[in-house]
C-alpha positions in Angstrom: 208.2 5.4 2.3 211.3 5.4 4.5 214.6 7.2 3.9 216.9 5.3 6.4 216.2 1.6 6.8 218.0 -0.9 9.0 217.7 -4.5 7.9 218.5 -6.9 10.7 220.0 -10.1 9.2 220.4 -13.3 11.1 222.9 -14.9 8.7 222.3 -18.4 10.0 218.5 -18.3 9.2 218.5 -17.5 5.4 215.9 -14.7 5.6 218.3 -12.2 3.9 216.7 -12.1 0.5 213.2 -11.5 1.7 214.3 -8.9 4.2 216.3 -7.0 1.7 213.4 -7.2 -0.8 211.1 -5.8 1.8 213.5 -3.0 2.6 213.8 -2.0 -1.1 210.0 -2.0 -1.4 209.7 0.3 1.6 212.6 2.6 0.7 212.0 6.0 -0.8 214.0 7.1 -3.9 217.5 7.8 -2.7 216.8 6.0 0.6 219.6 4.4 2.6 219.6 0.7 3.5 221.9 -0.6 6.1 222.1 -4.4 6.6 223.2 -5.3 10.1 224.3 -8.6 11.7 224.8 -8.8 15.4 227.6 -11.0 16.4 227.1 -12.4 19.9 230.5 -13.3 21.2 230.9 -16.3 23.5 230.0 -15.6 27.1 233.0 -14.6 29.3 232.5 -17.6 31.6 232.7 -19.9 28.7 235.8 -18.1 27.2 237.8 -19.3 30.2 237.6 -22.9 28.9 238.1 -22.1 25.2 241.3 -21.7 23.2 242.7 -18.2 22.8 241.5 -16.4 19.8 238.2 -18.2 19.4 236.2 -15.0 19.9 238.3 -13.2 17.3 237.9 -16.1 14.8 234.1 -16.1 15.4 233.9 -12.3 14.8 236.0 -12.6 11.6 233.8 -15.4 10.4 230.7 -13.3 10.9 232.3 -10.4 9.1 233.2 -12.5 6.1 229.7 -14.2 6.1 228.1 -10.8 6.0 230.3 -9.6 3.2 229.6 -12.8 1.2 225.8 -12.5 1.8 225.8 -8.9 0.6 228.1 -9.5 -2.4 226.3 -8.1 -5.5 223.8 -6.1 -3.4 224.1 -2.6 -4.6 223.3 0.3 -2.4 223.3 -1.7 0.8 225.7 -0.7 3.6 227.0 -3.7 5.6 227.3 -3.3 9.4 228.5 -5.8 12.0 227.7 -5.0 15.6 229.0 -7.0 18.6 226.7 -7.5 21.6 225.4 -10.1 24.0 221.9 -9.0 23.1 220.9 -8.7 19.4 217.7 -6.9 20.2 219.4 -4.2 22.3 222.1 -3.7 19.8 219.6 -3.3 16.9 217.4 -0.9 19.0 220.3 1.2 20.3 221.8 1.6 16.8 218.4 2.5 15.3 217.5 5.0 18.0 221.0 6.7 17.9 221.4 6.8 14.1 218.2 8.3 12.7 216.8 5.0 11.4 213.1 5.5 10.4 212.3 1.8 9.7 213.6 -1.5 10.9 213.0 -4.7 8.9 213.6 -8.0 10.7 212.4 -11.6 10.8 210.9 -13.6 13.6 210.2 -17.3 14.2 206.9 -18.3 15.5 207.2 -18.1 19.3 207.9 -21.2 21.3 208.1 -21.7 25.1 211.6 -20.1 25.2 210.3 -16.8 23.7 207.3 -16.7 26.1 209.7 -16.8 29.1 212.8 -15.0 27.7 211.5 -12.7 25.0 212.6 -12.8 21.4 214.8 -10.4 19.5 211.9 -9.2 17.4 209.7 -8.6 20.4 212.4 -6.5 22.1 213.0 -4.4 19.0 209.2 -3.8 18.6 208.9 -2.7 22.2 211.9 -0.4 22.3 212.5 1.0 18.8 211.5 4.7 18.3 210.6 4.0 14.7 208.4 1.7 12.5 209.3 -2.0 12.7 208.3 -4.4 9.9 208.5 -8.1 11.1 208.7 -10.9 8.6 207.5 -14.3 9.8 209.6 -17.3 9.1 
């Protein structure tokens, strides 16, 4: 069992319930569960063409979506990270904060993942702890 679990939530994919259930099953008594969503802000090149405040609105929407998703979930700590790479943000947070298990979901790989790599693949390769991958 694990005492400090990080659950990576992709709020737009609806895997939250399964991921949180898996984390609870893997958690030792008194274990800590942190649910993280990585907000990927618009690329700086694109921001030049967008209205002012779009990035801030996007971040605030992600923050409220995470809070809404975790409403009623007792003992789960919400965390919103901002990064251009979800995989790197998850891995860095886990490696720097004593996480002993990461739970995340992964789609079946398509051509894009074979060439660019998926978030789950990056986390599995670079995390210093156990990683449980749920297939969508």
